[in-house]
MIKE-684046 format. One record per residue (C-alpha): residue number from 1; chain; y, x, z. Coordinates in Angstrom, 3 decimals, padded with zeros to 6 digits, m for minus. Layout:
BEGIN
R / NUM / A / Y / X / Z $
...
% end
This chain:
BEGIN
R / 1 / A / 000.000 / 000.000 / 000.000 $
R / 2 / A / 002.294 / 002.986 / 000.466 $
R / 3 / A / 002.618 / 003.456 / m003.287 $
R / 4 / A / 003.536 / m000.219 / m003.805 $
R / 5 / A / 006.205 / m000.020 / m001.085 $
R / 6 / A / 007.519 / 003.222 / m002.598 $
R / 7 / A / 007.670 / 001.723 / m006.106 $
R / 8 / A / 009.410 / m001.434 / m004.844 $
R / 9 / A / 011.951 / 000.596 / m002.904 $
R / 10 / A / 012.855 / 002.832 / m005.829 $
R / 11 / A / 013.075 / m000.082 / m008.269 $
R / 12 / A / 015.290 / m001.992 / m005.811 $
R / 13 / A / 017.594 / 001.039 / m005.654 $
R / 14 / A / 017.815 / 000.845 / m009.460 $
R / 15 / A / 018.884 / m002.799 / m009.152 $
R / 16 / A / 015.654 / m004.607 / m010.014 $
R / 17 / A / 014.370 / m007.624 / m008.095 $
R / 18 / A / 010.938 / m007.075 / m006.562 $
R / 19 / A / 008.329 / m009.362 / m005.009 $
R / 20 / A / 007.467 / m008.666 / m002.294 $
R / 21 / A / 010.559 / m006.689 / m001.316 $
R / 22 / A / 009.996 / m003.140 / m000.114 $
R / 23 / A / 010.820 / m004.255 / 003.439 $
R / 24 / A / 008.355 / m007.175 / 003.450 $
R / 25 / A / 005.124 / m007.312 / 005.432 $
R / 26 / A / 002.275 / m006.753 / 002.962 $
R / 27 / A / m001.272 / m007.987 / 002.739 $
R / 28 / A / m002.353 / m006.583 / m000.644 $
R / 29 / A / m001.481 / m004.008 / m003.314 $
R / 30 / A / 000.153 / m006.325 / m005.870 $
R / 31 / A / 003.813 / m005.619 / m006.642 $
R / 32 / A / 005.993 / m007.625 / m009.028 $
R / 33 / A / 009.090 / m006.089 / m010.559 $
R / 34 / A / 011.358 / m008.357 / m012.604 $
R / 35 / A / 012.275 / m006.339 / m015.696 $
R / 36 / A / 014.534 / m009.013 / m017.284 $
R / 37 / A / 014.115 / m007.734 / m020.872 $
R / 38 / A / 011.013 / m007.049 / m022.989 $
R / 39 / A / 012.287 / m003.598 / m024.006 $
R / 40 / A / 012.682 / m002.549 / m020.358 $
R / 41 / A / 009.140 / m003.804 / m019.692 $
R / 42 / A / 007.792 / m001.659 / m022.550 $
R / 43 / A / 009.545 / 001.416 / m021.146 $
R / 44 / A / 008.248 / 000.640 / m017.665 $
R / 45 / A / 004.659 / 000.478 / m018.953 $
R / 46 / A / 005.193 / 003.644 / m020.995 $
R / 47 / A / 006.282 / 005.428 / m017.798 $
R / 48 / A / 003.148 / 004.268 / m015.961 $
R / 49 / A / 000.926 / 005.482 / m018.787 $
R / 50 / A / 002.750 / 008.795 / m019.208 $
R / 51 / A / 002.222 / 009.599 / m015.530 $
R / 52 / A / m001.512 / 008.909 / m015.740 $
R / 53 / A / m004.093 / 011.676 / m015.366 $
R / 54 / A / m006.286 / 009.858 / m017.923 $
R / 55 / A / m004.954 / 008.855 / m021.381 $
R / 56 / A / m001.348 / 009.913 / m020.654 $
R / 57 / A / m000.847 / 010.453 / m024.397 $
R / 58 / A / m001.390 / 006.730 / m025.126 $
R / 59 / A / 001.655 / 004.524 / m025.782 $
R / 60 / A / 001.145 / 000.953 / m024.512 $
R / 61 / A / 002.084 / m001.710 / m027.040 $
R / 62 / A / 002.169 / m005.507 / m026.676 $
R / 63 / A / m000.621 / m007.305 / m028.512 $
R / 64 / A / m002.272 / m010.680 / m028.954 $
R / 65 / A / m004.944 / m010.636 / m026.282 $
R / 66 / A / m007.571 / m013.391 / m026.400 $
R / 67 / A / m007.010 / m016.010 / m023.698 $
R / 68 / A / m003.232 / m015.567 / m023.453 $
R / 69 / A / m000.566 / m017.744 / m025.062 $
R / 70 / A / 001.712 / m014.771 / m025.860 $
R / 71 / A / 001.514 / m011.035 / m026.379 $
R / 72 / A / 000.594 / m008.946 / m023.323 $
R / 73 / A / 001.279 / m005.299 / m022.516 $
R / 74 / A / m000.916 / m003.239 / m020.182 $
R / 75 / A / m000.785 / 000.301 / m018.818 $
R / 76 / A / m003.051 / 002.115 / m016.382 $
R / 77 / A / m002.286 / 005.257 / m014.428 $
R / 78 / A / m005.921 / 005.634 / m013.513 $
R / 79 / A / m007.876 / 008.671 / m012.352 $
R / 80 / A / m011.012 / 007.237 / m013.959 $
R / 81 / A / m010.992 / 005.644 / m017.403 $
R / 82 / A / m011.036 / 001.860 / m017.020 $
R / 83 / A / m010.024 / 001.811 / m013.325 $
R / 84 / A / m006.885 / m000.317 / m013.120 $
R / 85 / A / m006.668 / m000.585 / m009.328 $
R / 86 / A / m005.231 / 002.910 / m008.767 $
R / 87 / A / m001.883 / 002.396 / m010.519 $
R / 88 / A / m001.351 / m000.050 / m013.347 $
R / 89 / A / 001.122 / m002.478 / m014.847 $
R / 90 / A / 000.692 / m005.499 / m017.066 $
R / 91 / A / 002.789 / m008.485 / m018.066 $
R / 92 / A / 003.260 / m011.183 / m020.680 $
R / 93 / A / 005.964 / m010.405 / m023.254 $
R / 94 / A / 007.920 / m013.596 / m022.614 $
R / 95 / A / 010.760 / m014.408 / m020.225 $
R / 96 / A / 011.160 / m013.804 / m017.375 $
R / 97 / A / 009.203 / m010.562 / m018.206 $
R / 98 / A / 007.953 / m009.588 / m014.752 $
R / 99 / A / 005.745 / m006.549 / m014.467 $
R / 100 / A / 002.749 / m006.984 / m012.221 $
R / 101 / A / 001.730 / m003.647 / m010.737 $
R / 102 / A / m001.259 / m002.638 / m008.687 $
R / 103 / A / m000.640 / 000.474 / m006.638 $
R / 104 / A / m003.606 / 001.357 / m004.477 $
R / 105 / A / m003.664 / 005.135 / m004.692 $
R / 106 / A / m001.878 / 006.966 / m001.867 $
R / 107 / A / m001.988 / 010.279 / m003.754 $
R / 108 / A / 000.896 / 012.447 / m004.854 $
R / 109 / A / m000.245 / 011.784 / m008.447 $
R / 110 / A / 000.490 / 008.064 / m008.005 $
R / 111 / A / 003.903 / 008.896 / m006.550 $
R / 112 / A / 004.569 / 011.134 / m009.540 $
R / 113 / A / 003.589 / 008.316 / m011.925 $
R / 114 / A / 005.912 / 005.952 / m010.026 $
R / 115 / A / 008.728 / 008.426 / m010.543 $
R / 116 / A / 007.964 / 008.558 / m014.281 $
R / 117 / A / 008.005 / 004.784 / m014.552 $
R / 118 / A / 011.284 / 004.625 / m012.653 $
R / 119 / A / 012.700 / 007.303 / m014.945 $
R / 120 / A / 011.614 / 005.192 / m017.915 $
R / 121 / A / 013.305 / 002.128 / m016.444 $
R / 122 / A / 016.468 / 004.084 / m015.744 $
R / 123 / A / 016.477 / 005.362 / m019.327 $
R / 124 / A / 015.957 / 001.769 / m020.437 $
R / 125 / A / 018.995 / 000.693 / m018.450 $
R / 126 / A / 021.130 / 003.339 / m020.119 $
R / 127 / A / 019.762 / 002.744 / m023.613 $
R / 128 / A / 019.821 / m001.047 / m023.645 $
R / 129 / A / 022.479 / m001.891 / m021.070 $
R / 130 / A / 020.250 / m003.341 / m018.348 $
R / 131 / A / 022.430 / m002.403 / m015.382 $
R / 132 / A / 022.599 / m005.333 / m012.979 $
% end
């Protein structure tokens, strides 16, 4: 849960709304970050993937996933291929474009990936004018 609290706190400092807030009492590893714009969501997922020890070279792209009514984007900062519980993000590409993150790994690698995703969001704010 430490990684989820860390990610929420940093994203709140950047002006994003989070659920639960970094100060909230937690009971699981799910963290929602409201990205507001699809482009910011793509950059957020790219930051998660770039910080991953497995498949960091992959660029997440939205696609038509069976069972969903809109395109979905997914990224995993996993230590083992296919393990999404360590650090991941996914979201539908329609408003309000929240990113649902799972942050279970307490390692420094997960913290590093969080920093990369925050860097990506910050770059997104500068590039596409997302400052709150």
